[in-house]
N, C-alpha and C positions, 0 to 999 in steps of 0.2 A: 364472460368473464368478468368477475367482479375482482379486482386488485385491491386488497386493503393493507393500510400501513399497521406494522406491530404495534403500535400505540394505539389503533383504533378497538372501539369495543362493539360487539354486535348482540343484538337483543330479538330474540325470537318472539314475534307475537302471534303468530298463529300457524296451522299447520295445513296443508292440503289433503286431498283423500288420497289413499293408497291409489296407485294404478299405474299406468303407461306401459310402455314396452318392456318387455322381458331384458335382462342385459345381454351384451353379444357374448357368447360363449367362445368366439374363435382368437378372442384376446382372454388366454386364462388368467393375465395378471390385471383384471379388473381392478382399477382405482390405484395402479402401480405407480402412475405420475404424481399424484397427491402425496401418497407415501413417500417416493423418493426426495418429493420437493421438501418435505419434513425432515428427512434424515440428512440430506446434503445443503439444505440451506443456500440454493441458487439463487442469482437475481432472477426479477420477473420478465426481463428481456429474453433469458435463455430458457425460461420455463416456457413461455408464449411461444418461442421458436421450436423448442421440443414438441409442443401439442400439434403446431401446424405441420411440422413434419411427420409426426406419426399419423396425421390424417391423411398426408400425401403419399405416405410409403405404403398404407392400406391399400392404395388403389392401383399402384405402379410395381411394387413387387411381384416377381413371378410367384403364382398361386401354390406350388409345391414347396416354396421356400418358407413363404409368410404364416403356411399353416403351423408349420415347425418352430418360428421363431417369433416370440412375442414382438409385436412391430413397435410398441413403447419403450420397449428395452433397446431395441435398435436405434431408434430415434435418440435415446436417454446416453446411449453410447457414442453417438457420433456430436452430441451436444458436450459431452465431457471432451472428446478429442479436439474439438476447437477451441474449448477453455483452456487446455493446457497449451496449444499452440498459440493461442494469444497473449499468455503469461498472466491471466487474470487470477487472483488469488481467492483463498474460500471467504465467503460472506460471514460479517461477525453481527449474529442478529441479537445479541446482548448489547452493543454498543449504539445499535439503532434505537434499542428501547430505554436505555438507562443515560445515554450521554446528554449532556447540555450544553450548546444549543442541540435542538433534534434536529439530524439530517435525515429528512425524508426519503425514501427510496422511491415511493411513488410518483412524487413531483418531480423528480429528477428523472424520470424515465423517459427514454428515447431511442429509438430504433439505431442500431450501431450500423455503420456503412459496413462493419468486417463481418458483420452476421451473414453467412452465406445465403444465396438463393437456391433452393432445390428445383431442379428440373427433371422432368421424365424424358427420356431417351429418345421416345417419338417427339416430343414437344421440341427438344433441341434441333434434332433433324430437321424438323419441319420450318422452325426459324431460320436455320442456315439457308435452306433450299429457298425459301421466299425473297430472302435477302441477296441470293446469290448474284443476280444481274441488276438489281437496283442501287446496291450499295456505292457503285462506282459506275461514271460514265465510260463509254467504250476509250472516248479520247485519254482517259487516264491510265490505261493498258499501254499506250503506246511510249517512245521514247521522247525527250524533252524535243527533239527535231522531228516530232510525227507530223507537224504539217508540209513538210519537205520530201516526205517516204512516197513513192510510188504505189499504184494499186497493189502489185504483188507482195510489197514489203509490210503494206498494213495488213494484209489479209494474213502473212505469216505471223506478223507479232500478236494478232488476235485469235489466233488458233488455238493457243493454250495461255492459260492467265490462273494466277493461285491468289487465294485470300486466306491469310491465317488470322486467327482472333486467341487471345489467351483468357484462360477461365479468370485470371487476376484482373481485376479493371486497370485501365492504362488512362493516362492523362486526356482529356477530350473526349473519351468513348462514351458516349450518352445511354449506348446499350446495354452495357454492363456497368450500372452503376455499382453494383456488390459482387463479389466473388460468387461462382457458381460452385454446387456441388451436385455429383451425381453417385446415383447407388444402383447398382445391379450384379448381376452372376457374368463371371468371365465363361467363355465358352470357345469351342472351337469352330471354325467358321462352318455355317449351315449351307446345305444344298443350293440354296437358293440366292445364298449370299455371291454377290460380283466380286468379292474380294477373296480369295483364295488363299492368299499368301499372310494373313494376319488372323489372330482372335477377334471375338467381338465382346462387346458389354451388352448383356441383355437385361430387360425388364420386361413387365408384362404389357407395356406399351410397346416395345420393337426394340430392335438391337441396331448397334453402331460398329461398323469395324473399328479395330484400334491396332496402331503401330506401336509395338510394345519394346522396350528395353528395361535394362535393370544392370545394377552395379556390377562390376568385375571384380570377383575374388583376387584375379593374379594382379590386377594393378590398381593401387589406390586412385580413386576419382575418375577413374574410365568405365565406360558403358559397353555391354553387350547386347545382343540379341537374345531375346526371352527363350529360356531351356527347360526351365522347370516345369513340368506336366502337373504337379501338386496345385498350380493355381486355378486348373479346370474345375469347375464347380465351386470356387470361392465367393461367398457374397461378399463383396468390397464398397467401400465409400471412396469416391475419386474427387481429390480435393485440388489438385492441379494438373492441368492439361491442355493441350491446344487444339483447337478446332481448326480443320483444312478443309476448302473447299475449292477444287480443281474445276476449272470451267472450260471446256472444248467448244469451239465455234468454228463453223465452216461458214464464209461468206466471201460475196464477190464487191466489196465497196471498190468503186472506180476512184475514189479519192478521199483526203480527209475530210472535206465539207460534205460527205453523204453518211457521215458515222451516226447521224439521226435517223436514219431511215431503215425501218426495219424490214423493208422488202428485199435488201440487199443479203440478208441472212438466212441461209439455204438449211441451216441444222444447227442447234445448240443444245447440249445437255451437262450436267455437273455430277461430280460426285464429291461426297461428304464423308470424311471418317475423323479419327481423332489420333492424336499423338501424344503419347505419356509414357512415364517412368513407372515401373512398379515400386519403387521408393517413395511414391507420392500415393499410393493407395493405402488404406485402414481395412484390415481384415474383420468384416463384423460376424461374419459365420464361416469358419474354415470347413473345407472339404476334410475326409478322412484322411486324403493323402498327405493335404497340408498340415494336419495334426499330429502326423506322423514326423513330417519332415522338421516342424517346430519343436516338436520334442526331443529329437536326437540333436538339435542343433542348440540347443540348452534354452529356448525361449517358451512362454507358458502359450499354448494353441488357444487362440479366441482370446485373451486378455480376461477381463472382468466379465465379460457377457457369459461366458461359461457358468462362472460361477452364481449370476443374477439368474439366469436361465433355472439352474438346480435347485434354486431357493423358491423361485414362486412356480415352476412346474415340476416339483417332487414327484406327485403322483405318475405324471406323462412320462418322467425319466424312467422311473421303475417300470411302466408298464412299457417302454420301448426296448428296456434292458431284457423283461421278459422275454417279449416277442423274438428279440435277436438270440437269446438262449436258445429257445424253444426251435427256432430254425436252424441253429448248428447242430442241434442233437438231431434234429430229421436228417440233415444232410449225413452227419455221421452213420445215422442207421440205414440210410438208403443203400441201392445195391452199388452205387457209384463211389467209392470212398475218396478218390483222387480223382475232383473234378476239376483242377488247374495244373497246367503244365506250362514251364518258361524257362527261358534262357536269358541270360545278361549278354549285352551286344555294348561295343564301341562304335558310335559311327565314323567313318573316316572321311567320307567324300558324299556330297549331296547332287543332285542335278535338281534342275527347276522344274516346276509344275507347268506342263503344255497338253494342249491337245493331240492324242495320238489315234492312228488308227488300229484299233484292238479289237480282239474278238468277243464273243458274248459272256460275261460271268454268269450268266444264270439262264436257265430254259426260257425263261420270259421276257430275257434281254435280246436285244439286236445287236450285231457287229457294228461298230461304225466309230466316229471321232469321241474319245471318252479322255478325261482330265487324267494324266498319267504323273507319276513321276518316281526315280528308283533311288535307293541310297546304299551305297557299298558299306558294310560294317565287318568288324571282327568279333567273331562269338567266342567270350571269354572262357566259358564252361560247358560243360553238359546240358544236356535237357532235363529239368527237375519238375516231379510230380508233387504238388500240393493238396492238403485236405481242405485249405480254405483259400482265399483270395491274397497272395502275399503283397500285393500292390507295391508301394516302395517302403518296404520294411528293409531293414539291414541286410546285407549280402551274407547269405549263409556259408558254411565252408563247402558243401557238399555242392554249391555253384561254381567253385573253382578248382575243380578237382582235375580237370583234364590240363594236361602240361601244355601242348602244343594249339595256338589259337588257329582256327578255322576261318576263312573268309566266306561271305554269303553277301549275295544282292538281294535287298529287299526291294520289291517290285509294288508300288502303291497305285491303285486305279479307283475310279468312280469316288464312292463315298469316302475312301480310305485316304484318300489326298488331304481329309481335313487335319492330318498327323502333320501336315509340312511345317506349321508356325512353330512346333516345340521340339522338331529333330535339328540338332546342330552338330556340325563335325566337333570330334574331341569330346563329345560327352557321352555318358554311359546311360544304359537306358536297361529295365526289364521289361521282355515282350511276354505278354501272357496270353494263352489261350484258353479259356474256361470252356467247361462241361464237355471236356475229354481226359481221356487217361493215354491216348497214344502219343508218344514222343514223336514220331516220324511226323508230326502234321510241322512241326518246327526246323525239320532238318530239309535243307532245300534239294531239290534236283539237280543232278549235275549234266554236263553236256557229254554225250557218248561220242566218241570217236573211232577211227580206223586204229587196227594194231599197228604199233611200231611209230604212233605219231604221238608225240607231247602235247597234252592239252594245257594249257594255261589260263584257263576260264574259270572263274567261281561258280558255285552254285548258286540257285536261283530260288529265291523263296515270295511266292505270290501272298501278299498281306490279306487275310480275309475282315470281313465285316466287323465280326465280335471281338476282335483281338484288341489288346489295349497295350501302351507305352506307359511305363511310368519311370520318372529321371533319378537316377542314383546319385545322388550329391556325394560330396567327401566325405562326411560325417555316416553315410550309408553304404560306404565301400569296404571293401577288406583293403588292408594295407598293400597288399601285393598290387592292387589294381589301381591306385591312386596315381601312378605316373603314367601317363599318356601323352604320347608324342604330338603334340600340336600341329594341325596343317599349317604349312609354309605359305604365308601371307605378304606378298612382296606391297612396296610403296611406290607411288607414280613416279618417283625417279628411278625406281629399280625395275620395273617396267619399261621406262625408253632406254634403259642402257643395256639390257638382257637379250639374249637371242633366242630365247623359248616361244614357242608358237602357240600353247596353251599355257594361259596365264590364270592365277588367283592374287587379286590385289585388292587394297581398299585405299577410300580416298574421300577428299570432303567435295562435296557437290558444289559448284560455283557459277554454273549456269545449267539451263535446261530449254531446249528449243524444240520444237515441233516440225518433223520432217514429214508431212504429210504426203499421199500419194492421192492426187485429185480423182484420179480413176477409181478407187475402192469407195464400197458403201458408204454412204451418211453417217452409220454409225461408228466408223474405225477410224474416227478422228486421231486417235491415240497411236495408230500403229507404228509412225517412225518417231523414234527419240533420238536426240543427240544431246549427250550429257558432257559436261567439260569436269573433269574431276581433277584437284590439285591435293598436293601433301604441304608441309611445314616448310620444305625448302622454297614453294613457290613455283615448282616446275608444275605444267597442265598436262592432260591428256584427254584426249577427245575418244566417247565410246559412242558407236552407234548401236540402237536398239531396234530389232523388228519384233515388234508385240503382236503380230496378227496371228500366231499360234498359240499365245499363251495368254493367261487372266492378267488384266491390268494391275501393277504391283503399286500399291501405294506407298508413299515416302518419297518419292524421287525428286526433293525439292531443294534448292539452293540452302545449305548450311548443315544438311544431314550428311552423316559420314556412311558410305555404303560399302559393303563387302561384295565383289563381284568374282563368282567362281566360274571356273569352265569358260573364259573369254578368249577368244582368237586375238592373238597380236598379230598385227599386220604393217605392211611397210608400203607407204604411197609412193608414187612416181616421182616425188619430190624427196624421199628420202625420210618423211614424216611420219611418225609411230602413230596409230589408232588401233582402237579395239572394236571386234565387233560382237554381237550377240550370236550365240549358237543355240541348237535345239537343246542341248544339255546344260546351259550357263543356267546360273543362279543369282538372284539378286539378294541380299539382305540388310536390312537398315540395322546398323550396329549401333550408332549414337545420334540423338536428335540434336540439332542446332535450336537457335534462339530464331526462330522464322518470323517472329512477330516485328522484329528489328532487323533491319538488312546489315548484316554485317560484312564486311568487306573481304574478299579472300586474302590470303597472303601474299605479299607482295611478290612478284616476278623476280627470278632470280636476274643479278646485273651480268650482261653479256657484252664479250668485247666483240668489235666485228670482225676483226681478222680470223679470231678462233671460231666464232660462230659460222663464218663462211666455209672453212675447210676442215676443222677436227669435228671430233664425235659428239660436240655439243650441240652441231646442228640438229640433232633430234629433240632438242628442246624449243617449240616451235614460238613461246611464247617467252620475252624478256625485257629488262629495261637495257636502255641505250642513252649513255651520257655522251655527247658530243658536242661538235661545233658545224654549223653552216657552212658549206663550201660555196654553194651556187644555187639559184632558183631555175630549174629544169623547165618546169610546164605549168600552167595554170589554165584550167578551162572552168569558167561560168554558163551556165545554158539552163532556159527552161523547157523542160520537157514535159510530154505528155504523160501524165499520169499512169495509162492503159500500156501502151505499148512504147513509150522510152524515147519517140521521136522529137525532133526540135519543135516547139510549140511558140508561135508567133501571136497573129491573129487567131489561129486556128492550130490543129495537128497538122504536121507537114506531110503526113503519111496518106495517102489517097483512099486507103481500106479502113482507115479508123477515124470515127465522127465523135472522138471526144471533146469534152468542151472544158475538163478540167487539167491542168498545170500545175508542177512542182518545179522549185529552184534547187539545181543541183550544183554542186562545186568538187574540183578535183583539184590535187596540187601534187606536184613533183619536186623534190629537191635532195641533194647531195650533202650527206653528214660524214664528216671523219673524226673519231674517236681517239687516234693516234696509232692504233692497230689496224686499221683499214678502213674503207669507204664502204657506204651502203647508199643506195638510193630508196628513200621512203616516200610512201604515197598518203596524202592525207585526204579526206572528203568530209563532206558536209559541216556541221558546227566547229569540227576541228581548223578548217580552213579560214575561217572567220579568227579564231585564236591566233591562227598562226601569221596572219595578215596584220594583227594589234588594231582591228576594226572596232570602233562601237556599235551597239545595236543601230544608232540612227545611221550612222554611215553604211552598214550593209544592208539596211533595207533602201538607203537612196540609191545603193547600186543595184538592188535588184530591180528598182523602177527604172532605173537608166538601161538597164538592159531589157525591159519587158519588149521593145518594138523591135529590135534586131534578131532576139532569140537567144543567141550565143556568142561568145565570144573565145578564142583562144591565143594566150599569149606564150612564146618561148624565149624567154631571155636568154637561156644558154649561157650561163658565166657574163661575160663582160660585152658579149655582140649580142645585140638586140635585134631577135627575127622573129616575125609572126606572120599570120595569115589573113591579114586585115590591111584597114586601109591607113597610111603613115600619116593622114591628118587627123586621124580618129583621137580625139579628146580622152574619151574612156580608155583608149589602148594606150596613150601616151601617161596617163595615169597609173595604169597598172603595171606598166614598163618601169616606171620611176619606184614605183611600191615595191616591187619584186626585185629590184637592183640596189635599193636603198641600203646604208650601213644599218637599219634597224634591224633587217632581216639576218645579215651575216651576224649571227650571235649564238651561242651555245645553247642546246636544247635538252631536256631530260625527257625521254619517250618510254613508254612501254608499249612494244611492237609485237606483230606475228610475223613470222616468215611467210614469205610467197614463194612461189614456184621459181626452183634454181637448179642449177646441175646436179645429177645425181651422184652421191658418194662412189659409186662404183666405175664411173667413169673418170673421175678425178685420180683415184687409186692406180689407174693404169699407167700413169706416167712418173717418171722419177722427179726427184726434189727440184732439179733445175727446170724441168719442162712446167713442172707446175707453177714456178715462181713466172715462167715467161706466160704460160696461159693466162695466170690471173691478170696480165695486164690486158690480153686480149678478150677474155670472156667477161660477159655481163656480169657486173657487181651482184653482191648481196641485195636483192630486193625485199622489203619491209613494208607493212602496212602498220600505219599508226593508229593505236587503240586509244590512248590517253596520253596528253599533252600536260607533263606537271607544271605546276608553277615554278618561276626561277626563284 
């Protein structure tokens, strides 16, 4: 391509003989890009990027879409969108020709780092999967004290890890020197997709699962899960997204020093998907439902692209219109004048997708495990017949003639489970059955009972393969249907304080830990998950997920906000509250966090020891404690076998273990008083070194001094110094003096987790006087230090 200045002159000296390949008729706007260049006066860099993008889209767009849309116009639309986002103004060609001194745009041309790099979906997924395990060594997946972890702890930390990358380049990132751009069609999950809980972005090269959210209309600045089915079939450009790679690893590493040996890895695999908000999408070619939605919302469907397409493909538009008109006339003249029936529903409750034992849906299918879920809904009006597909057109008066709402349970199985990502509680939908005029197909079957018995079960309706759901947003509803009772969603604090057995709540994920069953098959490394959810008050709750009978849900990442429906609230033996997954439980990602930079969770609430031990606040398992050290009770330093945990001197002390690797472990216990009560606080690992106030060199010297003897235990117990070692041992005397020094008796600020304590039911059996007496005899509050705050 020859780029010349506007002051340049061009002289034609000769002509070549006519010939060459005929023009490509697949793009009806042949020469559209040069013509648009003359009309819009864009920069050289923008024009070259548009030409490059046009050639890339011709190979990567879904064939059924790019035949209908001129690829060059799509690339031009994307270029203009990026130019407006970058704030670049209109080019003044006259000043380039007439101004003195002349500013030549050709000599100043340079590729801007803000120009987006287009990638096909398949190319993006392949690059993420290739860099999955090579991007970081296994040692970087462990905590800072990873060298002192045992074999079971190391393999537990490595069982799951996550890598997130933003489409926008960050400092020091050599892989993404330019922001990325994706173009594809939003679709429901396919039968072959491993992600059944989310929609996917597809082009001609492949498909990527997407965790989608959108702005909430009820609360400004808030997000919610995607619910509008009009996005299905839209050709979109994605300009801001997060690439997520979840790594699953089964290993038997004996120690930290064996991490570079792949022979200890028994199984590994990864899952790649995208996280994005619909607010960061640009609609290039809207679906018919999206055009209806935007038209009634007051926005122009398709933007300038629709107008350009009409000018470039005027004949094609007339042909398509005549075909559509002739098809409608044929349908009107056919023997079935009402080929569609529909009803409007409001989803009230959703169950999660899981494999269930069901019967055969058709004669060529066998009974067995099949993906299923159900949704409880309220039917707004009667079943209505239509001459043409109503899709998401505004609600008609005849659809709300019925005064009393009836309940129905919609059962989805097999391929029909792909509607799960767009069905959300509290939203209105139009359920359409095509090629039928029988209203009874949308009327569920009831449960038969004996005479004299009152039945309280809703009718059941099995959703069929050809049925469609269209979301009816507020502009498309009648005024009488706008008021919908939203489902009750609790916070983490409300779950901790309530007494309900089945709860629906949401919270921010602060921690994710794999709880693997070692006897499970190698492919099910994600079957057990423990999530820690917290709210703005800082209170946290642990949730245990058993995913052995459900597809793996994406988006369970720290920083994301989850909506958990139908979870069982349980009470542990120590009085702590936790939640467990049930076959009817459902998980939905309602808000995306900034997973590229680790955001600290909200601070835990400040707890008083006296109230934490006896009051209802004991259900708060994590809290901040500020108190004064009363005495040092216990200190143990030990070299342990990394496999069996026995004492390690020159070798493992266990006769049945032949391990040659050891780790250094430390444990301490002291008494803290905050004025309201006392508590015994346990410290371990690197927190012991910070508690003792030792430098790194002193801590390493202490480990070397203990290498020969293997272990030492010190029991200062306040002022009386008692231990199980030799009284003439210099190391023992050093630790005794250190634990009893005035440096240790100081105020501390801690974040602690509550350990095993007396059950609250046992305390309530006694009177107030008895409880005060028993408090002196019963063991005090037991806490585990999670973080030692600086003074």
